[in-house]
C-alpha positions as CSV (number, residue, x, y, z in Angstrom):
1,M,4.7,0.0,14.6
2,N,6.4,1.3,11.4
3,F,7.1,-0.6,8.2
4,Y,10.6,-1.6,9.2
5,G,9.4,-2.7,12.6
6,N,6.7,-4.9,11.0
7,K,9.2,-6.4,8.6
8,L,11.6,-7.2,11.5
9,F,8.8,-8.8,13.5
10,A,7.8,-11.0,10.6
11,V,11.4,-12.2,10.0
12,L,11.8,-13.1,13.7
13,L,8.5,-14.9,13.7
14,L,9.4,-17.0,10.6
15,A,12.8,-17.8,12.2
16,M,11.1,-19.0,15.4
17,L,8.6,-21.1,13.5
18,W,11.4,-22.6,11.4
19,A,13.4,-23.5,14.5
20,A,10.3,-25.0,16.1
21,C,9.7,-27.1,13.0
22,K,13.3,-28.3,13.1
23,E,12.9,-29.3,16.8
24,D,9.9,-31.4,15.7
25,L,12.0,-33.4,13.3
26,V,11.8,-37.1,14.2
27,I,14.1,-40.1,13.7
28,D,12.7,-42.2,10.9
29,N,14.9,-45.0,9.7
30,S,12.2,-46.7,7.7
31,D,13.0,-45.0,4.4
32,Q,16.8,-45.1,4.2
33,R,17.6,-44.8,0.5
34,F,21.4,-44.8,1.0
35,P,24.0,-46.6,3.2
36,L,24.8,-44.8,6.4
37,N,28.1,-46.3,7.6
38,L,30.1,-44.4,10.2
39,Q,33.7,-45.5,10.5
40,T,36.2,-44.4,13.2
41,E,39.9,-44.5,13.6
42,S,41.7,-43.3,16.8
43,G,45.3,-42.4,17.6
44,N,47.5,-39.6,18.9
45,D,44.7,-38.0,21.0
46,K,42.3,-37.7,18.0
47,V,39.5,-39.6,16.4
48,T,38.9,-39.6,12.7
49,L,35.3,-40.3,11.5
50,R,34.4,-41.1,7.9
51,W,31.1,-42.0,6.2
52,D,29.6,-42.3,2.7
53,A,28.0,-39.3,1.0
54,A,24.2,-39.2,1.3
55,N,22.7,-40.1,-2.1
56,V,19.5,-38.0,-1.8
57,S,18.3,-35.0,-3.7
58,D,16.6,-33.4,-0.7
59,F,19.7,-33.5,1.6
60,E,19.8,-30.9,4.4
61,K,22.7,-31.5,6.7
62,Y,25.0,-34.0,8.5
63,V,25.0,-33.9,12.3
64,L,27.7,-35.7,14.4
65,V,27.0,-36.4,18.1
66,R,29.5,-37.4,20.7
67,S,28.9,-38.7,24.2
68,R,30.7,-40.3,27.1
69,N,27.7,-42.7,27.5
70,P,25.9,-44.9,24.9
71,I,23.7,-42.8,22.5
72,P,20.2,-44.2,22.5
73,T,18.2,-44.9,19.4
74,G,15.8,-42.1,18.6
75,L,17.8,-39.2,20.0
76,R,16.9,-36.0,18.2
77,P,20.2,-34.1,17.5
78,V,18.9,-30.6,17.8
79,F,20.8,-29.1,20.7
80,S,23.9,-30.1,22.7
81,T,23.2,-31.1,26.2
82,G,25.4,-32.0,29.2
83,E,25.4,-35.6,28.1
84,F,25.2,-35.4,24.3
85,E,27.4,-32.9,22.4
86,I,27.0,-31.9,18.7
87,I,30.5,-31.7,17.3
88,L,29.7,-31.1,13.7
89,Q,26.8,-29.7,11.5
90,S,27.5,-29.5,7.8
91,D,25.1,-28.7,4.9
92,S,27.7,-30.0,2.4
93,V,26.7,-33.4,1.1
94,Q,30.4,-34.0,0.1
95,K,31.6,-33.5,3.6
96,T,32.3,-37.1,4.5
97,A,35.1,-36.9,7.2
98,F,35.7,-35.1,10.4
99,V,38.7,-35.2,12.8
100,D,37.7,-34.8,16.5
101,Q,40.8,-33.3,18.2
102,S,39.1,-31.6,21.2
103,L,38.9,-34.8,23.2
104,P,38.1,-35.0,26.9
105,I,40.3,-37.4,28.9
106,V,38.0,-40.5,29.2
107,E,38.3,-44.2,28.8
108,K,35.7,-44.4,26.0
109,L,33.5,-42.2,23.8
110,F,30.5,-42.9,21.7
111,Y,29.7,-41.3,18.3
112,K,26.6,-41.3,16.0
113,L,26.0,-39.7,12.6
114,Y,22.6,-38.2,11.6
115,V,21.5,-37.1,8.2
116,S,18.7,-34.6,7.9
117,F,16.6,-34.8,4.6
118,N,12.9,-34.4,3.7
119,E,12.2,-33.1,7.2
120,R,13.4,-36.2,9.0
121,F,16.6,-37.6,10.6
122,V,18.2,-40.9,9.7
123,E,20.8,-42.2,12.2
124,S,23.7,-44.5,11.9
125,A,24.6,-47.2,14.3
126,A,26.5,-45.8,17.4
127,M,30.3,-46.3,17.3
128,E,32.3,-46.9,20.5
129,V,35.9,-45.7,20.7
130,S,38.2,-46.8,23.6
131,F,41.3,-45.0,24.7
132,D,44.3,-46.2,26.6
133,N,43.5,-44.1,29.7
134,L,43.2,-45.3,33.2
135,L,41.1,-43.0,35.4
136,V,41.1,-43.4,39.2
137,D,39.1,-41.4,41.7
138,G,41.2,-39.2,44.0
139,N,43.5,-36.2,44.0
140,G,46.9,-38.0,43.7
141,A,48.3,-36.7,46.9
142,V,50.6,-39.8,47.1
143,I,52.1,-41.3,44.0
144,R,54.9,-43.9,43.8
145,F,55.8,-46.2,41.0
146,V,57.0,-49.7,41.7
147,R,60.0,-50.4,39.6
148,D,60.1,-53.6,37.4
149,S,56.3,-53.9,37.6
150,N,53.2,-52.3,36.1
151,W,52.0,-51.0,39.4
152,V,51.5,-47.4,40.6
153,I,50.6,-46.6,44.2
154,L,48.0,-43.8,44.5
155,G,46.9,-42.2,47.7
156,D,44.0,-39.7,48.2
157,E,44.2,-37.7,51.4
158,F,40.5,-36.6,51.2
159,T,39.0,-40.1,51.1
160,G,41.8,-41.9,53.0
161,I,42.1,-44.5,50.2
162,L,45.4,-46.1,49.3
163,R,45.4,-48.1,46.0
164,V,47.7,-50.1,43.9
165,V,46.7,-50.0,40.2
166,D,48.1,-51.8,37.1
167,Y,48.5,-49.4,34.2
168,N,48.6,-52.3,31.7
169,T,45.5,-54.1,32.7
170,K,43.7,-50.9,33.8
171,K,42.7,-52.7,37.0
172,T,43.0,-51.9,40.7
173,K,45.1,-54.6,42.3
174,S,44.2,-53.7,45.9
175,Q,43.0,-50.8,48.0
176,R,42.5,-50.1,51.7
177,S,41.4,-47.3,54.0
178,V,44.3,-45.7,55.9
179,Q,44.8,-42.8,58.2
180,F,46.0,-39.8,56.2
181,T,47.0,-36.7,58.1
182,N,48.6,-34.3,55.7
183,A,50.1,-35.1,52.3
184,D,53.0,-32.8,53.0
185,N,53.9,-34.9,56.0
186,M,54.0,-38.3,54.2
187,C,56.9,-40.1,52.7
188,L,57.3,-43.6,51.4
189,D,59.7,-45.9,49.6
190,V,59.5,-49.3,47.9
191,V,62.1,-52.0,48.3
192,V,62.5,-55.7,47.5
193,E,62.8,-57.9,50.5
194,N,63.1,-61.7,50.2
195,G,62.1,-61.4,46.5
196,K,58.9,-59.4,47.1
197,S,58.2,-55.7,46.9
198,V,57.2,-54.0,50.2
199,L,56.1,-50.4,50.9
200,Y,57.5,-48.4,53.8
201,W,55.2,-45.5,54.5
202,W,55.6,-42.8,57.2
203,A,52.1,-41.4,57.1
204,G,52.8,-38.5,59.3
205,Y,52.6,-37.7,63.0
206,N,54.0,-40.9,64.5
207,N,52.4,-43.4,62.1
208,F,55.0,-45.6,60.3
209,Y,53.6,-48.6,58.3
210,K,55.0,-51.5,56.3
211,F,52.7,-53.0,53.6
212,S,53.1,-55.9,51.2
213,L,52.8,-55.2,47.5
214,P,50.5,-55.4,45.6
215,E,48.2,-56.7,48.3
216,L,48.6,-53.8,50.8
217,T,48.6,-56.3,53.6
218,Q,49.9,-54.5,56.8
219,L,53.2,-56.2,57.8
220,G,54.2,-53.7,60.5
221,F,53.4,-50.6,62.4
222,W,55.6,-48.4,64.5
223,S,54.9,-45.2,66.5
224,V,57.8,-43.0,65.5
225,P,58.0,-39.4,67.0
226,F,57.5,-36.4,64.7
227,S,56.7,-36.6,61.0
228,G,59.0,-37.8,58.2
229,F,60.0,-35.9,55.2
230,S,62.0,-38.5,53.3
231,V,62.2,-42.3,53.6
232,L,64.9,-44.4,51.9
233,A,64.8,-48.2,52.4
234,G,68.2,-49.9,52.1
235,S,68.7,-53.3,50.6
236,G,69.8,-54.7,54.0
237,D,68.2,-54.3,57.4
238,K,68.4,-50.6,57.7
239,I,66.2,-47.7,56.6
240,F,67.2,-44.0,56.3
241,T,65.0,-41.1,57.2
242,T,64.9,-37.3,57.4
243,Q,62.2,-35.8,59.5
244,Y,60.5,-32.7,61.0
245,D,62.2,-32.7,64.3
246,Y,64.1,-30.1,66.3
247,N,67.5,-31.1,65.1
248,Q,66.7,-31.5,61.3
249,S,68.3,-34.9,61.5
250,F,69.3,-37.6,59.1
251,A,68.8,-40.9,60.9
252,V,69.9,-44.5,60.2
253,R,67.2,-46.9,61.6
254,R,66.6,-50.6,62.1
255,K,63.8,-52.0,59.9
256,T,62.7,-54.3,62.7
257,D,61.5,-51.7,65.1
258,M,62.5,-48.3,63.6
259,S,64.9,-47.7,66.5
260,V,67.8,-45.3,65.7
261,V,71.3,-46.6,65.1
262,K,72.7,-43.1,64.6
263,E,71.4,-39.6,64.0
264,H,73.3,-36.9,62.1
265,Y,72.2,-33.4,63.0
266,R,72.1,-30.5,60.5
267,T,72.6,-26.9,61.6
268,D,71.0,-25.0,58.8
269,Y,67.5,-25.3,60.3
270,Y,65.8,-26.5,57.0
271,T,63.5,-29.5,57.6
272,H,62.9,-30.2,53.9
273,R,65.5,-32.9,53.1
274,T,65.0,-35.4,50.3
275,L,67.0,-38.6,50.1
276,A,67.8,-40.8,47.0
277,M,69.9,-43.9,46.6
278,L,72.7,-43.7,44.1
279,D,74.4,-47.1,44.8
280,K,72.7,-49.7,47.0
281,S,75.8,-51.9,47.2
282,T,77.7,-49.1,49.0
283,N,74.7,-47.2,50.4
284,R,75.8,-44.2,48.4
285,I,73.1,-41.5,49.1
286,V,72.4,-38.0,48.0
287,E,70.7,-35.7,50.4
288,A,69.2,-32.4,49.1
289,S,68.0,-29.5,51.1
290,P,67.5,-25.8,50.4
291,Y,70.8,-24.3,49.1
292,R,72.7,-27.5,49.8
293,I,73.5,-30.9,48.3
294,M,75.4,-33.7,50.1
295,V,76.6,-37.1,48.8
296,Y,78.0,-39.7,51.1
297,N,78.2,-43.4,52.0
298,V,76.5,-44.9,55.0
299,D,77.9,-47.8,57.1
300,E,74.8,-49.8,58.0
301,T,76.6,-51.4,61.0
302,N,77.2,-48.2,63.0
303,G,75.5,-45.5,60.9
304,E,78.7,-43.6,60.2
305,V,79.0,-41.4,57.1
306,T,82.1,-41.5,54.9
307,N,83.3,-40.2,51.5
308,F,81.4,-36.9,52.1
309,V,81.0,-34.5,49.2
310,E,79.1,-31.2,49.6
311,K,78.0,-28.3,47.4
312,N,76.2,-25.1,48.1
313,T,73.6,-23.9,45.6
314,N,71.3,-21.0,44.9
315,S,68.1,-23.1,44.8
316,F,65.7,-23.3,47.7
317,S,63.0,-25.8,46.4
318,V,63.7,-29.6,46.5
319,F,61.8,-32.6,45.3
320,N,59.5,-33.5,48.2
321,R,59.1,-37.3,47.5
322,D,61.0,-38.9,44.7
323,M,64.2,-37.3,43.5
324,P,65.0,-38.1,39.8
325,V,68.0,-40.4,39.5
326,S,69.3,-42.2,36.4
327,Q,69.0,-46.0,36.7
328,N,72.8,-46.4,36.9
329,G,72.9,-43.9,39.7
330,Q,75.4,-41.6,38.0
331,Y,73.2,-38.6,37.5
332,F,70.4,-36.9,39.5
333,I,68.4,-33.8,39.8
334,P,68.2,-32.7,43.5
335,Q,66.5,-29.3,43.3
336,Y,63.8,-27.6,41.2
337,D,66.3,-25.3,39.4
338,G,66.7,-28.2,36.9
339,S,70.4,-28.7,37.4
340,V,71.7,-32.2,36.7
341,Y,74.7,-33.4,38.7
342,D,77.0,-36.4,38.8
343,Q,78.0,-38.2,42.0
344,N,81.0,-35.8,42.4
345,L,78.5,-32.9,42.3
346,N,79.8,-31.6,38.9
347,L,77.1,-29.7,37.0
348,I,76.3,-31.6,33.8
349,V,73.5,-29.7,32.3
350,Q,70.4,-27.7,33.2
351,I,66.8,-28.5,32.1
352,P,65.2,-25.6,30.2
353,F,62.6,-23.7,32.3
354,Q,59.2,-23.2,30.6
355,N,56.0,-21.6,31.6
356,N,55.5,-22.2,35.4
357,G,58.2,-24.8,35.9
358,Y,58.2,-28.5,35.8
359,A,56.5,-31.0,38.1
360,D,58.6,-34.1,37.6
361,V,61.6,-35.5,35.6
362,D,62.9,-39.0,34.9
363,F,65.7,-40.6,32.9
364,S,65.2,-43.4,30.4
365,A,66.5,-46.8,31.4
366,D,69.4,-46.5,28.9
367,G,70.3,-43.0,30.1
368,Q,70.0,-41.5,26.6
369,F,66.8,-39.5,27.2
370,M,65.1,-37.4,29.8
371,Y,61.3,-36.9,30.2
372,V,60.1,-33.6,31.7
373,A,56.5,-32.8,32.8
374,Y,55.9,-29.1,32.7
375,L,53.0,-27.1,34.3
376,D,51.3,-25.6,31.2
377,F,48.9,-23.0,32.5
378,S,48.5,-21.4,29.1
379,F,46.7,-24.5,28.0
380,G,45.3,-25.4,31.5
381,G,47.2,-28.7,31.8
382,T,50.5,-30.4,31.1
383,L,53.3,-30.3,28.5
384,I,55.6,-33.4,28.4
385,Q,58.8,-33.2,26.5
386,K,61.4,-35.8,25.7
387,F,65.0,-34.6,25.5
388,K,68.2,-36.3,24.4
389,F,70.7,-36.4,27.3
390,P,72.9,-34.6,27.8
391,S,72.4,-32.5,24.6
392,L,68.8,-31.6,25.6
393,E,67.6,-31.7,22.0
394,V,63.8,-32.0,22.0
395,V,62.8,-35.2,20.2
396,G,59.2,-35.6,21.3
397,S,56.3,-33.9,23.1
398,R,52.7,-34.3,24.2
399,R,50.1,-32.0,25.7
400,F,47.2,-32.7,28.1
401,N,44.9,-29.7,28.3
402,S,42.7,-30.9,31.2
403,A,45.1,-32.7,33.6
404,S,47.7,-31.1,35.9
405,P,51.0,-32.9,36.1
406,R,51.7,-35.0,39.2
407,A,54.4,-37.5,38.3
408,L,56.0,-39.5,35.5
409,E,58.2,-42.6,35.3
410,A,60.3,-43.8,32.4
411,V,59.5,-47.4,31.5
412,E,60.4,-49.7,28.6
413,G,58.9,-48.3,25.5
414,G,58.0,-44.9,26.8
415,V,56.9,-43.1,30.0
416,I,54.0,-43.4,32.5
417,F,52.3,-40.1,33.1
418,V,50.1,-39.3,36.1
419,G,47.9,-36.2,36.1
420,S,45.3,-34.9,38.5
421,G,42.2,-32.8,38.4
422,V,41.2,-34.5,35.1
423,N,38.5,-32.6,33.2
424,G,38.0,-30.5,36.4
425,F,37.0,-33.6,38.5
426,N,38.6,-35.3,41.5
427,Q,40.2,-37.9,39.2
428,V,43.7,-39.1,38.4
429,L,44.9,-40.1,34.9
430,V,47.4,-42.9,34.6
431,K,48.6,-43.2,31.0
432,K,51.5,-44.8,29.1
433,L,53.0,-42.6,26.4
434,D,55.3,-43.4,23.5
435,L,57.1,-40.2,22.6
């Protein structure tokens, strides 16, 4: 080995010995000659950590550790592991603050500060930071908000679990095992009957249920041929459906037994037909299908349709489950091209298209704003934007880098966002946002 080879070998050996010595550093809190106070402040998807400068002459470095679980006393902060992550190492004694902005989507995180000096570590007390996140196991195949409540209905087709969760208390109100067939063949609606919310759910392939809310007590079951695509419960004793049958029909049914009052056949051969209620007092309904929008009134007595307005479009895709409608029923978004129409099918405005399109839209209760959840593949997650309506001026936004958009619902003081695949797991995030 030549001179340069010997020198390189010696340098590498010294580096290995130094690293080994560092790994042998122990936690020793017995000789703490300075206050080690870690303070945290959270907000807007970030955590700010502050501490007092170490008043020692032989200071080596600060180390900040973050974990989803409590950090035990005596942990040596040498390497990041799957459970404990080193988020800061600094050899500047004047470095007394750090902003943690790369946060996972969790309900709480734990932090601990270490100071290395005189070949030992001194550790602070662990700090716990809680976040306003509700995480629920499942894939979010079924999502429905219950208006005028804090409840969200979540269904997971893999486990067959249907849940009602409260996004304010972060608690599950009820859950039950149900027969899921295919999320694409499920449709549901919530309506108030006798002062109490109930869920009508066509679970696909003949299975039509009625459940109480929030208890999820089964109140009824009917074997209805074929699978439904859209269910719309009227305020009276009728329910309106579209379904995967041979006639692509819109049907008026009796709530008591799901028998048909009258069917209206469509001749365009598209089975994807989404319904939304514009005015319950007159049963003013919008029906959206590929390349076509229809608005009409339904007579519950005989099922006849009147005041029919129709418009052909260039858009194929429709909202599968819950068509966005303003709370006064004057405006709605029937198709995924982002066009906003009024009840006379006049085009009002078109939502800006970004990245890979949007997943859901909703209007604020006062009708002055629109919330749009975009698929944001460039960041691996979701972009939510708040627009003035109808000017579409952007007045707020929020990103989630590790949750795919599933649904959102405007509520008093903000919007409820539901995202799936949180942090790469089979989890659903339910979070209230103030944009």
